[in-house]
C-alpha angles and dihedrals in degrees: 000000000000113000095191143007117222129214140181126205140157115269097257093050092046092051092046091052092046094051093043092053092044091055094045093047095045098248133199091045139179091263091071094256103139102178140359095235135016114288113256093257092061101030117118115256137209117232089259090059097256118133120245125203138180118208136178110263090237089065089065089060096051119093131280090021091057090059099036101044099064090048093048092048093046092050093048092239088120127032123202110224132187127254092257092058091046095049091044087062091051091049089054089057094052 
């Protein structure tokens, strides 16, 4: 069972995805959820400057992510990475 899926994208693409999902999912909401992913300023980065993110697999099935993700992956705007690559980025930040 996969607990997360991990992705890497340039900063502009990441922020566009984050704000698109926030709008679609009604964030911020009255339950104190302000955004679906860390704002760009606090998001973890790869050494090359790209942003990395780990998300629950279910997120990838919710619209509009279910429609956008295959297109982003196919175009190369987003790269799916493995857990080791994701956690290596976090270790670099420590």
